[in-house]
Gaussian input, Z-matrix of N, CA and C with variables (Angstrom, degrees):
# hf/3-21g

backbone

0 1
 N
 C     1     B1
 C     2     B2     1     A1
 N     3     B3     2     A2     1     D1
 C     4     B4     3     A3     2     D2
 C     5     B5     4     A4     3     D3
 N     6     B6     5     A5     4     D4
 C     7     B7     6     A6     5     D5
 C     8     B8     7     A7     6     D6
 N     9     B9     8     A8     7     D7
 C    10    B10     9     A9     8     D8
 C    11    B11    10    A10     9     D9
 N    12    B12    11    A11    10    D10
 C    13    B13    12    A12    11    D11
 C    14    B14    13    A13    12    D12
 N    15    B15    14    A14    13    D13
 C    16    B16    15    A15    14    D14
 C    17    B17    16    A16    15    D15
 N    18    B18    17    A17    16    D16
 C    19    B19    18    A18    17    D17
 C    20    B20    19    A19    18    D18
 N    21    B21    20    A20    19    D19
 C    22    B22    21    A21    20    D20
 C    23    B23    22    A22    21    D21
 N    24    B24    23    A23    22    D22
 C    25    B25    24    A24    23    D23
 C    26    B26    25    A25    24    D24
 N    27    B27    26    A26    25    D25
 C    28    B28    27    A27    26    D26
 C    29    B29    28    A28    27    D27
 N    30    B30    29    A29    28    D28
 C    31    B31    30    A30    29    D29
 C    32    B32    31    A31    30    D30
 N    33    B33    32    A32    31    D31
 C    34    B34    33    A33    32    D32
 C    35    B35    34    A34    33    D33
 N    36    B36    35    A35    34    D34
 C    37    B37    36    A36    35    D35
 C    38    B38    37    A37    36    D36
 N    39    B39    38    A38    37    D37
 C    40    B40    39    A39    38    D38
 C    41    B41    40    A40    39    D39
 N    42    B42    41    A41    40    D40
 C    43    B43    42    A42    41    D41
 C    44    B44    43    A43    42    D42
 N    45    B45    44    A44    43    D43
 C    46    B46    45    A45    44    D44
 C    47    B47    46    A46    45    D45
 N    48    B48    47    A47    46    D46
 C    49    B49    48    A48    47    D47
 C    50    B50    49    A49    48    D48
 N    51    B51    50    A50    49    D49
 C    52    B52    51    A51    50    D50
 C    53    B53    52    A52    51    D51
 N    54    B54    53    A53    52    D52
 C    55    B55    54    A54    53    D53
 C    56    B56    55    A55    54    D54
 N    57    B57    56    A56    55    D55
 C    58    B58    57    A57    56    D56
 C    59    B59    58    A58    57    D57
 N    60    B60    59    A59    58    D58
 C    61    B61    60    A60    59    D59
 C    62    B62    61    A61    60    D60
 N    63    B63    62    A62    61    D61
 C    64    B64    63    A63    62    D62
 C    65    B65    64    A64    63    D63
 N    66    B66    65    A65    64    D64
 C    67    B67    66    A66    65    D65
 C    68    B68    67    A67    66    D66
 N    69    B69    68    A68    67    D67
 C    70    B70    69    A69    68    D68
 C    71    B71    70    A70    69    D69
 N    72    B72    71    A71    70    D70
 C    73    B73    72    A72    71    D71
 C    74    B74    73    A73    72    D72
 N    75    B75    74    A74    73    D73
 C    76    B76    75    A75    74    D74
 C    77    B77    76    A76    75    D75
 N    78    B78    77    A77    76    D76
 C    79    B79    78    A78    77    D77
 C    80    B80    79    A79    78    D78
 N    81    B81    80    A80    79    D79
 C    82    B82    81    A81    80    D80
 C    83    B83    82    A82    81    D81
 N    84    B84    83    A83    82    D82
 C    85    B85    84    A84    83    D83
 C    86    B86    85    A85    84    D84
 N    87    B87    86    A86    85    D85
 C    88    B88    87    A87    86    D86
 C    89    B89    88    A88    87    D87
 N    90    B90    89    A89    88    D88
 C    91    B91    90    A90    89    D89
 C    92    B92    91    A91    90    D90
 N    93    B93    92    A92    91    D91
 C    94    B94    93    A93    92    D92
 C    95    B95    94    A94    93    D93
 N    96    B96    95    A95    94    D94
 C    97    B97    96    A96    95    D95
 C    98    B98    97    A97    96    D96
 N    99    B99    98    A98    97    D97
 C   100   B100    99    A99    98    D98
 C   101   B101   100   A100    99    D99
 N   102   B102   101   A101   100   D100
 C   103   B103   102   A102   101   D101
 C   104   B104   103   A103   102   D102
 N   105   B105   104   A104   103   D103
 C   106   B106   105   A105   104   D104
 C   107   B107   106   A106   105   D105
 N   108   B108   107   A107   106   D106
 C   109   B109   108   A108   107   D107
 C   110   B110   109   A109   108   D108
 N   111   B111   110   A110   109   D109
 C   112   B112   111   A111   110   D110
 C   113   B113   112   A112   111   D111
 N   114   B114   113   A113   112   D112
 C   115   B115   114   A114   113   D113
 C   116   B116   115   A115   114   D114
 N   117   B117   116   A116   115   D115
 C   118   B118   117   A117   116   D116
 C   119   B119   118   A118   117   D117
 N   120   B120   119   A119   118   D118
 C   121   B121   120   A120   119   D119
 C   122   B122   121   A121   120   D120
 N   123   B123   122   A122   121   D121
 C   124   B124   123   A123   122   D122
 C   125   B125   124   A124   123   D123
 N   126   B126   125   A125   124   D124
 C   127   B127   126   A126   125   D125
 C   128   B128   127   A127   126   D126
 N   129   B129   128   A128   127   D127
 C   130   B130   129   A129   128   D128
 C   131   B131   130   A130   129   D129
 N   132   B132   131   A131   130   D130
 C   133   B133   132   A132   131   D131
 C   134   B134   133   A133   132   D132
 N   135   B135   134   A134   133   D133
 C   136   B136   135   A135   134   D134
 C   137   B137   136   A136   135   D135
 N   138   B138   137   A137   136   D136
 C   139   B139   138   A138   137   D137
 C   140   B140   139   A139   138   D138
 N   141   B141   140   A140   139   D139
 C   142   B142   141   A141   140   D140
 C   143   B143   142   A142   141   D141
 N   144   B144   143   A143   142   D142
 C   145   B145   144   A144   143   D143
 C   146   B146   145   A145   144   D144
 N   147   B147   146   A146   145   D145
 C   148   B148   147   A147   146   D146
 C   149   B149   148   A148   147   D147
 N   150   B150   149   A149   148   D148
 C   151   B151   150   A150   149   D149
 C   152   B152   151   A151   150   D150
 N   153   B153   152   A152   151   D151
 C   154   B154   153   A153   152   D152
 C   155   B155   154   A154   153   D153
 N   156   B156   155   A155   154   D154
 C   157   B157   156   A156   155   D155
 C   158   B158   157   A157   156   D156
 N   159   B159   158   A158   157   D157
 C   160   B160   159   A159   158   D158
 C   161   B161   160   A160   159   D159
 N   162   B162   161   A161   160   D160
 C   163   B163   162   A162   161   D161
 C   164   B164   163   A163   162   D162
 N   165   B165   164   A164   163   D163
 C   166   B166   165   A165   164   D164
 C   167   B167   166   A166   165   D165
 N   168   B168   167   A167   166   D166
 C   169   B169   168   A168   167   D167
 C   170   B170   169   A169   168   D168
 N   171   B171   170   A170   169   D169
 C   172   B172   171   A171   170   D170
 C   173   B173   172   A172   171   D171
 N   174   B174   173   A173   172   D172
 C   175   B175   174   A174   173   D173
 C   176   B176   175   A175   174   D174
 N   177   B177   176   A176   175   D175
 C   178   B178   177   A177   176   D176
 C   179   B179   178   A178   177   D177
 N   180   B180   179   A179   178   D178
 C   181   B181   180   A180   179   D179
 C   182   B182   181   A181   180   D180
 N   183   B183   182   A182   181   D181
 C   184   B184   183   A183   182   D182
 C   185   B185   184   A184   183   D183
 N   186   B186   185   A185   184   D184
 C   187   B187   186   A186   185   D185
 C   188   B188   187   A187   186   D186
 N   189   B189   188   A188   187   D187
 C   190   B190   189   A189   188   D188
 C   191   B191   190   A190   189   D189
 N   192   B192   191   A191   190   D190
 C   193   B193   192   A192   191   D191
 C   194   B194   193   A193   192   D192
 N   195   B195   194   A194   193   D193
 C   196   B196   195   A195   194   D194
 C   197   B197   196   A196   195   D195
 N   198   B198   197   A197   196   D196
 C   199   B199   198   A198   197   D197
 C   200   B200   199   A199   198   D198
 N   201   B201   200   A200   199   D199
 C   202   B202   201   A201   200   D200
 C   203   B203   202   A202   201   D201
 N   204   B204   203   A203   202   D202
 C   205   B205   204   A204   203   D203
 C   206   B206   205   A205   204   D204
 N   207   B207   206   A206   205   D205
 C   208   B208   207   A207   206   D206
 C   209   B209   208   A208   207   D207
 N   210   B210   209   A209   208   D208
 C   211   B211   210   A210   209   D209
 C   212   B212   211   A211   210   D210
 N   213   B213   212   A212   211   D211
 C   214   B214   213   A213   212   D212
 C   215   B215   214   A214   213   D213
 N   216   B216   215   A215   214   D214
 C   217   B217   216   A216   215   D215
 C   218   B218   217   A217   216   D216
 N   219   B219   218   A218   217   D217
 C   220   B220   219   A219   218   D218
 C   221   B221   220   A220   219   D219
 N   222   B222   221   A221   220   D220
 C   223   B223   222   A222   221   D221
 C   224   B224   223   A223   222   D222
 N   225   B225   224   A224   223   D223
 C   226   B226   225   A225   224   D224
 C   227   B227   226   A226   225   D225
 N   228   B228   227   A227   226   D226
 C   229   B229   228   A228   227   D227
 C   230   B230   229   A229   228   D228
 N   231   B231   230   A230   229   D229
 C   232   B232   231   A231   230   D230
 C   233   B233   232   A232   231   D231
 N   234   B234   233   A233   232   D232
 C   235   B235   234   A234   233   D233
 C   236   B236   235   A235   234   D234
 N   237   B237   236   A236   235   D235
 C   238   B238   237   A237   236   D236
 C   239   B239   238   A238   237   D237
 N   240   B240   239   A239   238   D238
 C   241   B241   240   A240   239   D239
 C   242   B242   241   A241   240   D240

   B1=1.4067
   B2=1.5269
   B3=1.3059
   B4=1.3825
   B5=1.5783
   B6=1.2906
   B7=1.5021
   B8=1.4739
   B9=1.3496
   B10=1.4488
   B11=1.5258
   B12=1.2703
   B13=1.4632
   B14=1.4949
   B15=1.3900
   B16=1.4522
   B17=1.5328
   B18=1.3640
   B19=1.5062
   B20=1.5030
   B21=1.3139
   B22=1.5154
   B23=1.5246
   B24=1.3853
   B25=1.5406
   B26=1.5175
   B27=1.3258
   B28=1.4254
   B29=1.5731
   B30=1.3266
   B31=1.4853
   B32=1.4127
   B33=1.2347
   B34=1.5349
   B35=1.4394
   B36=1.4308
   B37=1.4723
   B38=1.5019
   B39=1.2933
   B40=1.4781
   B41=1.5384
   B42=1.2521
   B43=1.4566
   B44=1.5390
   B45=1.3088
   B46=1.3692
   B47=1.5281
   B48=1.3484
   B49=1.5091
   B50=1.4785
   B51=1.4027
   B52=1.4866
   B53=1.6763
   B54=1.3185
   B55=1.5068
   B56=1.5903
   B57=1.2575
   B58=1.4437
   B59=1.5654
   B60=1.3801
   B61=1.4868
   B62=1.5316
   B63=1.2655
   B64=1.3987
   B65=1.5171
   B66=1.2157
   B67=1.4930
   B68=1.5871
   B69=1.3920
   B70=1.4069
   B71=1.5394
   B72=1.2914
   B73=1.4770
   B74=1.5066
   B75=1.2891
   B76=1.4705
   B77=1.5158
   B78=1.3315
   B79=1.4298
   B80=1.5551
   B81=1.3852
   B82=1.3534
   B83=1.4294
   B84=1.3356
   B85=1.4603
   B86=1.4742
   B87=1.2837
   B88=1.4348
   B89=1.5069
   B90=1.2642
   B91=1.4246
   B92=1.5022
   B93=1.3705
   B94=1.4133
   B95=1.5189
   B96=1.3779
   B97=1.4483
   B98=1.4470
   B99=1.3454
   B100=1.5193
   B101=1.5168
   B102=1.3651
   B103=1.4781
   B104=1.4759
   B105=1.3556
   B106=1.5229
   B107=1.5315
   B108=1.3839
   B109=1.3929
   B110=1.5405
   B111=1.4282
   B112=1.4625
   B113=1.4833
   B114=1.4606
   B115=1.4307
   B116=1.5252
   B117=1.2648
   B118=1.4948
   B119=1.5537
   B120=1.3952
   B121=1.4798
   B122=1.5086
   B123=1.3455
   B124=1.5816
   B125=1.5347
   B126=1.3530
   B127=1.4767
   B128=1.4864
   B129=1.2929
   B130=1.4604
   B131=1.5671
   B132=1.2612
   B133=1.5387
   B134=1.4727
   B135=1.2972
   B136=1.4405
   B137=1.5638
   B138=1.3973
   B139=1.3881
   B140=1.5519
   B141=1.3229
   B142=1.4566
   B143=1.5356
   B144=1.3321
   B145=1.4497
   B146=1.5423
   B147=1.4145
   B148=1.4254
   B149=1.5294
   B150=1.2363
   B151=1.6453
   B152=1.5579
   B153=1.4071
   B154=1.4135
   B155=1.5812
   B156=1.3422
   B157=1.4160
   B158=1.5992
   B159=1.2697
   B160=1.4296
   B161=1.5398
   B162=1.3099
   B163=1.4975
   B164=1.6063
   B165=1.3594
   B166=1.4815
   B167=1.4803
   B168=1.3128
   B169=1.5019
   B170=1.4930
   B171=1.3664
   B172=1.4811
   B173=1.4758
   B174=1.3434
   B175=1.4089
   B176=1.4145
   B177=1.3730
   B178=1.5257
   B179=1.5692
   B180=1.2890
   B181=1.3989
   B182=1.6185
   B183=1.2536
   B184=1.4818
   B185=1.4910
   B186=1.2344
   B187=1.5429
   B188=1.6093
   B189=1.3825
   B190=1.4743
   B191=1.5781
   B192=1.2757
   B193=1.4911
   B194=1.4649
   B195=1.3531
   B196=1.4187
   B197=1.4476
   B198=1.3761
   B199=1.4315
   B200=1.5181
   B201=1.2612
   B202=1.3876
   B203=1.5616
   B204=1.2755
   B205=1.4738
   B206=1.6488
   B207=1.3334
   B208=1.4731
   B209=1.4115
   B210=1.3015
   B211=1.4688
   B212=1.5706
   B213=1.3116
   B214=1.4126
   B215=1.5996
   B216=1.3347
   B217=1.4562
   B218=1.5815
   B219=1.2309
   B220=1.4716
   B221=1.5583
   B222=1.3031
   B223=1.4475
   B224=1.5184
   B225=1.2963
   B226=1.4664
   B227=1.5987
   B228=1.3071
   B229=1.5163
   B230=1.5344
   B231=1.3260
   B232=1.5013
   B233=1.5459
   B234=1.2825
   B235=1.4581
   B236=1.5319
   B237=1.3223
   B238=1.4959
   B239=1.5307
   B240=1.3454
   B241=1.4857
   B242=1.5454
   A1=110.21
   A2=117.69
   A3=124.48
   A4=109.27
   A5=117.80
   A6=119.19
   A7=106.85
   A8=114.83
   A9=119.54
   A10=115.22
   A11=118.99
   A12=121.44
   A13=108.11
   A14=112.98
   A15=117.33
   A16=108.15
   A17=113.32
   A18=116.43
   A19=111.46
   A20=114.30
   A21=115.66
   A22=112.23
   A23=115.89
   A24=123.86
   A25=107.88
   A26=122.53
   A27=118.44
   A28=108.15
   A29=118.74
   A30=122.91
   A31=108.05
   A32=118.24
   A33=122.04
   A34=109.16
   A35=112.87
   A36=120.64
   A37=109.77
   A38=117.29
   A39=118.66
   A40=107.07
   A41=116.67
   A42=124.25
   A43=110.39
   A44=120.05
   A45=118.60
   A46=113.52
   A47=115.33
   A48=123.96
   A49=106.08
   A50=116.38
   A51=118.79
   A52=109.13
   A53=110.35
   A54=113.44
   A55=105.12
   A56=121.71
   A57=124.63
   A58=107.35
   A59=116.27
   A60=118.97
   A61=107.31
   A62=122.54
   A63=123.88
   A64=113.95
   A65=118.19
   A66=127.46
   A67=109.86
   A68=112.98
   A69=119.85
   A70=110.89
   A71=114.72
   A72=117.16
   A73=110.16
   A74=116.80
   A75=120.84
   A76=113.12
   A77=121.75
   A78=124.26
   A79=109.00
   A80=115.62
   A81=122.85
   A82=116.52
   A83=118.53
   A84=122.00
   A85=108.98
   A86=118.89
   A87=130.17
   A88=115.33
   A89=119.31
   A90=122.48
   A91=105.06
   A92=115.67
   A93=127.73
   A94=115.84
   A95=117.35
   A96=119.32
   A97=107.79
   A98=112.27
   A99=117.94
   A100=108.38
   A101=116.87
   A102=119.06
   A103=114.30
   A104=115.57
   A105=120.00
   A106=112.97
   A107=119.89
   A108=120.82
   A109=106.21
   A110=112.10
   A111=122.71
   A112=109.48
   A113=111.64
   A114=114.62
   A115=105.98
   A116=119.40
   A117=125.97
   A118=104.40
   A119=115.51
   A120=118.66
   A121=105.17
   A122=113.91
   A123=116.79
   A124=104.09
   A125=106.83
   A126=118.28
   A127=109.65
   A128=118.15
   A129=123.07
   A130=109.75
   A131=117.25
   A132=124.24
   A133=105.62
   A134=119.62
   A135=124.51
   A136=110.48
   A137=116.03
   A138=119.26
   A139=113.82
   A140=117.38
   A141=117.72
   A142=108.74
   A143=119.85
   A144=123.27
   A145=113.04
   A146=116.46
   A147=119.14
   A148=111.07
   A149=114.30
   A150=118.56
   A151=109.92
   A152=122.82
   A153=116.55
   A154=116.04
   A155=116.68
   A156=123.32
   A157=109.98
   A158=117.36
   A159=122.18
   A160=108.81
   A161=117.16
   A162=121.43
   A163=110.83
   A164=118.38
   A165=121.39
   A166=115.20
   A167=114.48
   A168=115.40
   A169=106.16
   A170=115.99
   A171=121.21
   A172=110.50
   A173=122.67
   A174=128.35
   A175=121.85
   A176=112.76
   A177=118.37
   A178=110.95
   A179=118.25
   A180=119.14
   A181=113.74
   A182=116.80
   A183=118.03
   A184=114.38
   A185=120.93
   A186=122.49
   A187=107.05
   A188=112.85
   A189=114.53
   A190=109.20
   A191=114.92
   A192=126.08
   A193=105.53
   A194=123.36
   A195=125.99
   A196=110.77
   A197=123.94
   A198=117.12
   A199=112.34
   A200=120.13
   A201=124.57
   A202=112.31
   A203=116.02
   A204=123.77
   A205=106.81
   A206=113.70
   A207=115.59
   A208=109.62
   A209=124.53
   A210=125.96
   A211=105.78
   A212=117.79
   A213=123.22
   A214=106.54
   A215=117.39
   A216=119.93
   A217=112.61
   A218=112.28
   A219=119.88
   A220=113.30
   A221=112.19
   A222=121.12
   A223=114.27
   A224=117.86
   A225=119.56
   A226=108.05
   A227=113.83
   A228=115.31
   A229=115.79
   A230=115.51
   A231=120.70
   A232=105.71
   A233=119.43
   A234=122.26
   A235=114.30
   A236=112.88
   A237=120.95
   A238=110.56
   A239=110.51
   A240=117.29
   A241=110.04
   D1=134.39
   D2=-173.67
   D3=-117.83
   D4=126.84
   D5=173.44
   D6=-127.38
   D7=162.75
   D8=-177.84
   D9=-116.62
   D10=139.60
   D11=178.42
   D12=-89.13
   D13=142.55
   D14=178.76
   D15=-89.13
   D16=179.93
   D17=177.73
   D18=-73.39
   D19=-5.71
   D20=173.40
   D21=-100.67
   D22=18.28
   D23=-174.67
   D24=55.72
   D25=36.30
   D26=175.43
   D27=-103.55
   D28=151.75
   D29=178.46
   D30=-128.82
   D31=138.17
   D32=174.07
   D33=-106.23
   D34=129.37
   D35=-176.96
   D36=-93.87
   D37=144.58
   D38=-176.70
   D39=-63.34
   D40=149.46
   D41=-175.42
   D42=-59.98
   D43=-39.71
   D44=-176.97
   D45=-64.82
   D46=-31.71
   D47=-179.57
   D48=-69.35
   D49=-46.97
   D50=-177.48
   D51=-61.87
   D52=-46.26
   D53=-172.55
   D54=-68.10
   D55=-38.99
   D56=-174.16
   D57=-63.85
   D58=-37.66
   D59=-177.44
   D60=-89.69
   D61=-2.03
   D62=179.22
   D63=65.57
   D64=32.02
   D65=179.75
   D66=-75.49
   D67=141.48
   D68=173.45
   D69=-130.72
   D70=165.64
   D71=178.38
   D72=-58.84
   D73=135.46
   D74=-177.80
   D75=94.03
   D76=-15.44
   D77=179.93
   D78=-66.95
   D79=147.66
   D80=176.04
   D81=-93.83
   D82=144.32
   D83=177.76
   D84=-120.80
   D85=140.98
   D86=175.74
   D87=-91.74
   D88=121.31
   D89=-172.57
   D90=-117.88
   D91=121.02
   D92=175.51
   D93=-118.93
   D94=142.28
   D95=173.22
   D96=-91.77
   D97=134.16
   D98=176.31
   D99=-125.40
   D100=165.66
   D101=175.45
   D102=-53.58
   D103=-26.55
   D104=-177.06
   D105=-92.44
   D106=-13.76
   D107=-179.83
   D108=152.20
   D109=-140.18
   D110=179.65
   D111=-108.80
   D112=132.99
   D113=174.73
   D114=-110.15
   D115=133.69
   D116=-175.13
   D117=-122.01
   D118=117.41
   D119=179.25
   D120=-128.62
   D121=157.84
   D122=171.04
   D123=-70.08
   D124=143.51
   D125=174.18
   D126=-86.03
   D127=99.23
   D128=-172.27
   D129=-95.66
   D130=145.50
   D131=175.37
   D132=-76.06
   D133=134.24
   D134=174.33
   D135=-103.50
   D136=102.46
   D137=-173.55
   D138=-62.05
   D139=-10.06
   D140=-178.38
   D141=-73.66
   D142=-19.95
   D143=177.56
   D144=-69.91
   D145=-10.09
   D146=177.37
   D147=-93.66
   D148=-4.77
   D149=-176.16
   D150=-48.64
   D151=-39.09
   D152=-179.66
   D153=-67.94
   D154=-14.03
   D155=-179.48
   D156=-86.21
   D157=-11.52
   D158=-175.88
   D159=-54.74
   D160=127.79
   D161=175.18
   D162=85.27
   D163=-3.06
   D164=175.60
   D165=-99.35
   D166=-10.85
   D167=178.77
   D168=-110.83
   D169=130.09
   D170=-177.21
   D171=-60.15
   D172=135.04
   D173=172.64
   D174=-66.50
   D175=-17.96
   D176=-178.69
   D177=-88.37
   D178=-1.08
   D179=173.89
   D180=-70.82
   D181=147.60
   D182=175.67
   D183=-67.25
   D184=153.27
   D185=176.59
   D186=-67.38
   D187=140.86
   D188=178.80
   D189=-66.00
   D190=157.41
   D191=173.29
   D192=-85.15
   D193=100.67
   D194=-173.68
   D195=-64.79
   D196=-25.24
   D197=175.98
   D198=-73.77
   D199=-32.12
   D200=172.98
   D201=-63.95
   D202=-39.31
   D203=179.00
   D204=-66.35
   D205=-44.57
   D206=178.81
   D207=-68.12
   D208=-35.52
   D209=-177.15
   D210=-65.27
   D211=-48.45
   D212=-172.71
   D213=-68.04
   D214=-36.69
   D215=175.38
   D216=-60.26
   D217=-39.07
   D218=-178.43
   D219=-66.16
   D220=-35.83
   D221=-176.76
   D222=-82.34
   D223=-25.14
   D224=-173.30
   D225=-105.10
   D226=111.26
   D227=-177.53
   D228=-67.71
   D229=-16.13
   D230=-176.97
   D231=-77.87
   D232=-15.05
   D233=-178.34
   D234=-90.37
   D235=-13.18
   D236=-175.98
   D237=-85.46
   D238=155.13
   D239=179.24
   D240=-63.24

């Protein structure tokens, strides 16, 4: 599969690739250099990293609105990688 980079260093991925990976606007991608070239993968959250918090969050709290969290994450540069 061949894609083209624009003058702004942007790349458009084919729709079928985006849909197969379940990507949405605002999702992060992890880019790694390999001996064979560049590897691009979705940056997925690892729920195992939350294990130390188990039992520290009250179970009667409502579930967070993930769209609000995503929006806040996008606006706050301190929360980005």
